[in-house]
C-alpha positions as CSV (number, residue, x, y, z in Angstrom):
1,M,-0.1,-0.1,-0.1
2,L,2.9,2.3,0.5
3,T,4.1,1.9,-3.1
4,S,0.9,1.3,-4.9
5,G,-1.6,3.0,-2.8
6,W,-4.7,2.2,-0.9
7,C,-8.3,1.3,-2.4
8,S,-11.5,0.1,-1.0
9,G,-14.2,-2.1,-2.6
10,A,-11.4,-4.5,-4.6
11,L,-8.4,-6.3,-3.6
12,V,-6.5,-4.3,-6.3
13,D,-8.0,-1.6,-8.4
14,E,-7.1,-0.8,-11.8
15,D,-4.3,1.6,-10.9
16,G,-2.9,-1.1,-8.7
17,A,-3.7,0.2,-5.4
18,R,-4.7,-2.4,-2.7
19,C,-7.0,-2.8,0.1
20,M,-5.7,-4.3,3.3
21,I,-6.2,-7.7,2.4
22,G,-4.7,-6.9,-1.1
23,A,-1.7,-5.8,0.6
24,I,-1.3,-8.8,2.7
25,R,-1.8,-11.2,0.0
26,A,1.0,-9.4,-2.0
27,E,3.3,-9.6,0.9
28,A,2.5,-13.5,1.6
29,V,3.3,-14.4,-2.0
30,G,1.0,-17.4,-2.1
31,D,1.5,-18.6,1.4
32,R,-2.1,-19.0,2.6
33,G,-1.1,-19.8,6.0
34,L,1.0,-16.6,6.4
35,E,-1.8,-14.6,4.7
36,A,-4.4,-16.2,7.3
37,D,-2.2,-15.4,10.2
38,A,-1.6,-11.8,9.0
39,A,-5.5,-11.3,8.7
40,S,-6.2,-12.6,12.1
41,V,-3.4,-10.4,13.8
42,L,-4.7,-7.4,11.7
43,L,-8.3,-8.0,12.9
44,D,-7.1,-8.3,16.2
45,A,-5.2,-5.0,16.0
46,I,-8.3,-3.2,14.8
47,R,-10.6,-4.7,17.5
48,R,-8.4,-3.3,20.0
49,T,-8.7,0.1,18.8
50,F,-12.2,0.3,17.5
51,G,-13.9,-2.4,19.3
52,E,-15.1,-6.0,18.9
53,H,-18.1,-4.8,16.7
54,V,-15.7,-4.7,13.7
55,D,-17.0,-7.8,11.6
56,S,-13.9,-7.9,9.1
57,V,-10.9,-6.6,7.8
58,P,-12.8,-6.0,4.3
59,S,-15.6,-4.2,5.9
60,F,-13.1,-2.0,8.1
61,N,-11.0,-1.1,5.2
62,D,-14.2,-0.2,3.0
63,A,-15.6,1.8,5.9
64,H,-12.8,4.5,5.2
65,G,-12.5,7.2,2.6
66,S,-8.9,7.3,2.8
67,G,-6.0,5.0,3.6
68,R,-4.8,6.9,6.5
69,V,-6.5,4.7,9.2
70,P,-6.0,1.4,7.3
71,M,-2.3,2.5,7.1
72,R,-2.2,3.1,10.7
73,M,-3.8,-0.2,11.6
74,L,-1.4,-2.4,9.3
75,D,1.5,-0.6,11.2
76,Q,0.0,-1.3,14.6
77,A,-0.7,-5.2,13.4
78,A,3.0,-5.3,12.4
79,G,4.0,-4.5,15.7
80,L,1.6,-6.9,17.4
81,A,2.8,-9.6,15.1
82,D,6.4,-8.8,16.1
83,A,5.6,-9.0,19.8
84,R,3.9,-12.4,19.2
85,G,6.9,-13.7,17.3
86,L,5.1,-14.2,14.1
């Protein structure tokens, strides 16, 4: 997302921008286990900040009008994953 940009409503838009899950998928490079672990940690980070009512990473991503908050949550999730040794 840093290089290609952020989007909502699609994993990757026509300009190459990615949503949160699209960014995870790109970084996991086909490793579905890694992708699932990353999405789980990301949802945990989102819920720690925004509450348990957040249903999913895609719904959270698509609820925002810019990538500012989603990018911040990806950063927090990276710290959380590091603390968990993932």
